C-alpha positions in Angstrom: -49.5 -36.0 -199.0 -49.6 -35.7 -195.3 -46.5 -33.9 -194.0 -45.2 -34.8 -190.6 -43.7 -32.0 -188.6 -41.3 -32.4 -185.6 -42.6 -31.1 -182.4 -40.6 -27.9 -181.6 -40.6 -28.7 -177.9 -38.9 -32.1 -178.5 -36.3 -31.4 -181.2 -32.7 -31.5 -179.8 -33.4 -34.0 -177.0 -31.9 -36.9 -178.9 -32.8 -39.5 -181.6 -35.8 -40.7 -179.7 -37.3 -37.3 -179.5 -36.6 -36.5 -183.1 -38.6 -39.6 -184.1 -41.7 -38.3 -182.2 -43.6 -36.7 -185.1 -47.0 -35.0 -185.1 -49.4 -35.0 -187.9 -50.7 -31.4 -188.3 -53.2 -32.3 -191.1 -55.4 -34.4 -188.9 -54.4 -33.4 -185.4 -53.0 -36.8 -184.4 -51.0 -36.9 -181.2 -47.3 -37.1 -181.2 -46.2 -40.5 -182.3 -43.0 -42.6 -182.8 -42.8 -43.8 -186.4 -42.0 -47.6 -186.4 -41.4 -47.4 -190.1 -38.6 -44.8 -189.7 -37.1 -46.7 -186.8 -36.9 -49.8 -188.9 -35.2 -47.9 -191.7 -32.7 -46.5 -189.3 -31.9 -49.9 -187.7 -31.3 -51.3 -191.2 -29.1 -48.3 -192.1 -27.1 -48.8 -188.9 -26.6 -52.6 -189.4 -25.7 -52.5 -193.1 -23.4 -49.6 -192.7 -21.7 -51.3 -189.7 -20.9 -54.3 -191.8 -19.9 -52.1 -194.9 -17.7 -49.9 -192.8 -16.0 -52.8 -191.2 -15.3 -54.5 -194.5 -14.2 -51.4 -196.4 -12.2 -49.6 -193.7 -10.7 -52.3 -191.4 -10.8 -55.6 -193.3 -10.1 -55.1 -197.0 -7.5 -52.4 -197.2 -5.2 -54.1 -194.7 -5.8 -57.6 -196.1 -5.2 -56.5 -199.7 -2.0 -54.7 -198.8 -0.5 -57.1 -196.3 -1.8 -60.5 -197.5 -2.2 -60.0 -201.2 0.6 -57.4 -201.6 -1.4 -55.0 -203.8 -0.5 -51.3 -204.3 -2.6 -48.5 -203.0 -3.8 -47.9 -206.5 -5.1 -51.5 -206.8 -6.8 -51.2 -203.4 -8.4 -47.9 -204.6 -9.8 -49.7 -207.7 -11.1 -52.6 -205.6 -13.0 -50.2 -203.4 -14.1 -48.2 -206.4 -15.7 -51.4 -207.7 -17.9 -51.4 -204.7 -19.0 -47.8 -205.4 -19.5 -48.7 -209.1 -21.9 -51.5 -208.1 -23.6 -49.2 -205.6 -23.9 -46.4 -208.1 -25.1 -48.4 -211.1 -28.4 -49.3 -209.5 -29.3 -46.2 -207.4 -31.3 -44.3 -210.1 -33.4 -47.3 -211.3 -34.0 -48.3 -207.6 -35.5 -45.0 -206.9 -37.9 -45.6 -209.7 -38.6 -49.2 -208.6 -39.3 -48.1 -205.0 -42.0 -45.7 -206.3 -43.5 -48.8 -208.0 -43.1 -51.9 -205.8 -42.5 -50.5 -202.3 -39.7 -50.9 -199.7 -39.7 -54.5 -198.5 -38.8 -56.3 -201.7 -36.2 -53.8 -202.7 -34.4 -53.8 -199.3 -34.7 -57.6 -198.9 -32.8 -58.2 -202.1 -30.2 -55.7 -201.1 -29.6 -57.3 -197.7 -29.3 -60.8 -199.3 -26.7 -59.5 -201.8 -24.8 -58.0 -198.9 -24.8 -61.3 -197.1 -23.4 -63.1 -200.2 -20.6 -60.5 -200.5 -19.5 -61.0 -196.9 -19.6 -64.7 -197.4 -17.4 -64.5 -200.5 -14.8 -62.4 -198.7 -14.9 -64.8 -195.7 -14.4 -68.0 -197.6 -12.2 -67.0 -200.6 -8.8 -65.3 -201.0 -8.3 -64.7 -204.7 -8.0 -61.2 -205.9 -10.7 -61.7 -208.6 -13.1 -63.0 -206.0 -12.4 -60.1 -203.7 -13.2 -57.6 -206.4 -16.3 -59.5 -207.4 -17.4 -59.4 -203.7 -16.8 -55.6 -203.7 -19.1 -55.2 -206.7 -21.7 -57.4 -205.0 -21.4 -55.4 -201.8 -22.1 -52.3 -203.8 -25.1 -53.8 -205.5 -26.4 -55.0 -202.2 -26.1 -51.7 -200.4 -27.4 -49.6 -203.4 -31.1 -49.7 -202.2 -30.1 -48.4 -198.7 -29.9 -44.7 -199.2 -32.8 -44.3 -201.7 -35.1 -46.3 -199.4 -34.1 -44.6 -196.2 -34.0 -41.0 -197.4 -37.2 -41.5 -199.5 -39.1 -43.1 -196.7 -37.9 -40.9 -193.8 -38.4 -37.6 -195.7 -41.9 -38.7 -196.8 -42.8 -39.1 -193.1 -41.0 -35.9 -191.9 -42.0 -33.5 -194.7 -39.9 -30.4 -195.7 -40.6 -28.6 -192.4 -38.5 -31.0 -190.4 -36.1 -31.9 -193.2 -32.9 -30.8 -191.5 -33.8 -32.7 -188.3 -34.7 -35.8 -190.1 -31.5 -35.7 -192.2 -29.5 -35.3 -188.9 -31.1 -38.4 -187.5 -30.5 -40.4 -190.8 -26.9 -39.4 -190.9 -26.4 -40.0 -187.2 -27.6 -43.6 -187.8 -25.2 -43.8 -190.7 -22.2 -42.3 -188.9 -22.7 -44.5 -185.8 -22.9 -47.6 -188.0 -20.1 -46.8 -190.4 -17.9 -45.6 -187.5 -18.6 -48.4 -185.0 -18.0 -51.0 -187.7 -14.3 -50.4 -188.1 -13.9 -49.7 -184.4 -15.6 -52.8 -183.1 -14.2 -55.1 -185.7 -10.6 -54.0 -184.8 -11.1 -55.6 -181.4 -12.2 -58.9 -183.1 -9.2 -59.1 -185.5 -6.6 -60.4 -183.2 -5.1 -63.7 -184.6 -7.5 -64.2 -187.4 -10.5 -62.6 -189.2 -12.9 -65.4 -188.3 -14.5 -63.8 -185.2 -15.0 -60.6 -187.1 -16.9 -62.5 -189.9 -19.1 -64.3 -187.4 -20.1 -61.0 -185.8 -20.9 -59.5 -189.2 -22.9 -62.5 -190.2 -25.0 -62.3 -187.0 -25.7 -58.6 -187.6 -26.8 -59.3 -191.2 -29.2 -62.0 -190.0 -30.8 -59.6 -187.5 -31.1 -56.9 -190.2 -32.7 -59.5 -192.6 -35.4 -60.2 -190.0 -36.1 -56.4 -189.6 -36.3 -56.0 -193.4 -39.0 -58.7 -193.6 -41.3 -56.4 -191.5 -41.1 -53.4 -193.9 -44.3 -52.5 -195.8 -45.0 -53.9 -199.2 -46.3 -51.9 -202.2 -49.6 -50.9 -200.8 -48.2 -50.0 -197.4 -45.4 -48.0 -199.0 -47.8 -45.9 -201.1 -49.9 -45.3 -198.0 -46.9 -43.9 -196.1 -46.1 -41.6 -199.0 -49.8 -40.4 -199.4 -50.1 -42.1 -202.9 -52.6 -44.8 -202.0 -55.5 -43.2 -203.8 -53.6 -42.1 -206.9 -54.6 -43.7 -210.1 -52.5 -43.3 -213.2 -53.6 -46.0 -215.7 -52.2 -44.0 -218.6 -48.7 -44.2 -217.0 -48.8 -48.0 -216.6 -49.7 -48.9 -220.2 -47.5 -49.4 -223.2 -43.8 -50.5 -223.6 -41.5 -50.2 -220.6 -38.8 -48.1 -222.1 -41.1 -45.2 -223.3 -42.8 -45.2 -219.9 -39.5 -44.8 -218.2 -38.5 -42.0 -220.5 -41.8 -40.2 -219.9 -41.4 -40.7 -216.2 -37.9 -39.1 -216.0 -38.9 -36.3 -218.4 -41.7 -35.5 -215.9 -39.2 -35.6 -213.1 -36.8 -33.3 -214.9 -39.5 -30.8 -215.6 -40.5 -30.7 -211.9 -37.0 -30.2 -210.4 -36.4 -26.8 -208.7 -32.6 -26.7 -208.7 -29.8 -24.7 -210.2 -27.7 -26.8 -212.6 -24.7 -26.0 -210.5 -26.1 -28.3 -207.9 -25.2 -31.3 -210.0 -21.4 -30.7 -210.1 -21.6 -29.6 -206.4 -23.1 -33.0 -205.4 -20.4 -34.7 -207.4 -17.5 -32.8 -205.8 -18.9 -33.2 -202.3 -18.6 -36.9 -202.5 -15.4 -36.8 -204.6 -13.8 -35.2 -201.6 -14.9 -38.1 -199.4 -13.9 -40.7 -201.9 -10.4 -39.4 -202.0 -10.0 -40.3 -198.3 -11.8 -43.7 -198.0 -9.2 -46.0 -199.5 -6.2 -44.4 -197.8 -7.4 -43.5 -194.3 -6.5 -46.8 -192.7 -3.2 -46.9 -194.6 -2.4 -43.4 -193.4 -3.1 -44.4 -189.8 -1.2 -47.6 -189.9 1.8 -46.8 -192.1 2.3 -43.1 -191.6 1.1 -42.4 -188.0 2.0 -46.0 -186.9 -1.2 -46.3 -184.9 -2.3 -49.7 -183.5 -5.8 -50.9 -184.4 -6.9 -49.8 -180.9 -5.4 -46.3 -181.2 -6.9 -46.0 -184.7 -10.3 -46.8 -183.2 -9.8 -44.1 -180.6 -9.1 -41.5 -183.3 -12.2 -42.6 -185.3 -14.2 -42.2 -182.1 -12.9 -38.7 -181.6 -13.8 -37.4 -185.1 -17.1 -39.4 -185.2 -18.2 -38.3 -181.8 -17.8 -34.6 -182.6 -19.8 -35.1 -185.8 -22.6 -37.2 -184.2 -23.0 -34.9 -181.2 -23.3 -31.9 -183.6 -25.8 -33.4 -185.9 -29.0 -33.0 -183.9 -28.5 -29.3 -182.8 -27.3 -28.4 -186.3 -30.3 -30.1 -187.8 -32.6 -28.2 -185.5 -30.9 -24.9 -186.4 -31.0 -25.7 -190.1 -34.8 -26.1 -189.9 -35.0 -22.8 -188.1 -32.4 -20.6 -189.8 -31.8 -22.2 -193.2 -28.7 -23.9 -194.7 -26.6 -21.0 -196.0 -24.3 -20.2 -193.1 -23.9 -23.7 -191.9 -22.6 -24.7 -195.3 -20.3 -21.7 -195.5 -18.7 -22.6 -192.1 -18.6 -26.4 -192.7 -17.0 -26.2 -196.1 -14.3 -23.8 -195.0 -13.5 -25.6 -191.7 -13.2 -29.0 -193.4 -11.2 -27.5 -196.3 -8.6 -26.2 -193.9 -8.5 -29.2 -191.6 -8.1 -32.0 -194.2 -4.8 -30.7 -195.7 -3.6 -30.2 -192.1 -4.4 -33.8 -191.3 -2.3 -35.0 -194.3 0.8 -33.1 -193.1 0.5 -33.6 -189.3 2.5 -36.3 -187.6 2.3 -35.2 -183.9 -0.4 -37.5 -182.5 -1.9 -35.0 -180.1 -2.3 -32.4 -182.9 -3.7 -35.1 -185.1 -6.4 -35.7 -182.6 -7.3 -32.0 -182.6 -7.4 -31.8 -186.4 -9.6 -35.0 -186.6 -12.0 -33.3 -184.2 -12.0 -30.2 -186.4 -12.8 -32.3 -189.5 -15.7 -33.8 -187.5 -17.0 -30.3 -186.6 -16.9 -29.3 -190.3 -18.9 -32.3 -191.3 -21.4 -31.8 -188.5 -22.3 -28.5 -190.2 -22.2 -29.8 -193.7 -24.2 -33.1 -193.5 -27.7 -31.9 -192.3 -27.5 -28.6 -194.1 -26.3 -30.1 -197.4 -29.0 -32.8 -197.5 -31.7 -30.4 -196.4 -30.6 -28.2 -199.3 -30.9 -31.0 -201.8 -34.3 -32.2 -200.4 -35.8 -28.8 -201.2 -35.1 -29.4 -204.9 -37.0 -32.7 -205.0 -40.6 -32.8 -206.1 -42.8 -34.7 -203.6 -44.6 -36.7 -206.2 -41.4 -38.5 -207.5 -39.3 -38.5 -204.4 -37.8 -42.0 -204.8 -36.7 -41.6 -208.4 -35.1 -38.2 -207.9 -33.3 -39.2 -204.7 -32.0 -42.2 -206.7 -30.8 -39.9 -209.5 -29.1 -37.4 -207.1 -27.5 -40.3 -205.2 -26.1 -41.6 -208.5 -24.4 -38.3 -209.1 -22.9 -38.3 -205.6 -21.8 -41.9 -206.1 -19.9 -41.1 -209.3 -17.9 -38.7 -207.1 -17.1 -41.5 -204.7 -16.0 -43.8 -207.6 -13.6 -41.2 -209.2 -12.3 -40.1 -205.8 -11.5 -43.7 -204.7 -9.7 -44.4 -208.0 -7.6 -41.2 -207.9 -6.8 -41.6 -204.2 -4.5 -44.5 -204.6 -2.8 -43.0 -207.6 -2.2 -39.8 -205.7 -0.8 -41.7 -202.8 1.6 -43.8 -204.9 2.8 -41.0 -207.1 2.9 -37.9 -204.9 2.9 -39.1 -201.3 0.5 -39.8 -198.4 -0.4 -36.1 -198.0 -1.7 -35.8 -201.6 -5.3 -37.2 -201.2 -5.9 -35.0 -198.1 -4.6 -31.9 -200.0 -6.8 -32.5 -203.1 -9.8 -33.3 -200.8 -9.4 -29.9 -199.1 -9.1 -28.1 -202.4 -12.2 -29.8 -203.6 -14.2 -28.4 -200.7 -12.9 -24.9 -201.6 -14.4 -25.4 -205.1 -17.6 -26.6 -203.5 -17.7 -23.5 -201.3 -17.5 -21.3 -204.5 -20.2 -23.3 -206.2 -22.4 -22.9 -203.2 -22.0 -19.1 -203.4 -23.0 -19.2 -207.0 -26.0 -21.3 -206.3 -27.1 -18.8 -203.6 -26.6 -15.9 -206.0 -28.8 -17.5 -208.7 -31.5 -18.2 -206.1 -33.0 -21.3 -207.6 -33.3 -23.0 -204.2 -34.6 -21.3 -201.0 -31.6 -21.2 -198.7 -33.0 -18.8 -196.1 
């Protein structure tokens, strides 16, 4: 496989510079990868719509219009994560076999159907069905983007590439709720028109992605021939495939619960964050948007330099600092009521995740064999998604039973557990953490 390495003189000068990759194997000049840019545009657009629906539209609509409890809202949002999670592992395997265009095209179409159901129906059953469909539609996103982008970047620039991927995700998922809040004034209709227009544009970009042959060429597999792997019944072939994947992983078994807990901590916050802002802090939609910008801006601005430093110095100390800072800040956020102090704590949470995101994903990428990148990323993302599902379900129950501070407190405690697991992974030395 040809590995692309980020030019040292260009890293840290923004997303544009981070996408200028040179090919050391054949001495090609520095280039911009149109394939990676398309993946990032799709990531931004889909996450914009998903963030708008899950953060700004559904929680408030289900609580105010349908009169559901926080626990019921948590279950509805968990249904989205269940739909997402159920297909991530097989999608990784499918990407390795049929390429990016078909997989992503189906995903975007399902996402369009989900938004349409939410826009034109109001029954609780339909809303939950739309959440499941949204999860199914967005399930190809992360396996496709991470598989494709890391195939282009190679391990040498893994931290920088992960920073760019997560910057696209954060900007999309952050701007979605922020922008949509300004379109929800007297009705939700303008917001749905905006989301529909964005999805149409993303659909057009998806149609330009490479098919099977182009995908294998990008990943350096074009000349591979494996006739023995493509014969016989499907189920035994899949079993042989994942057995081969399992034998080639270079990871401590502690990495699996760590991946689960990392997303469990996030899942605890997703269903209640808007409720906390609106019912506890009594923020207007515009004030809430400003607070989201504060936390998101700190994270986004930190991603590129931290990604560069992760490539240079390793992941260890960035994860130490990120886990501890976020573990302290999240419980503080749950107990703080003074708005100026809330703004400071939100920025502190953003700083913690600016350290965690590129370092954590660069750490995981080192455990993945290059030959089966799609399937293993799908498997790992499934483990992470299970954490989001359980976190979303527990979040509403904690809120209803123990108070608004409880999800934040348990989320911070989960990051302490994750910090300890990380120390044990380092001690066992199964992954190079430099």
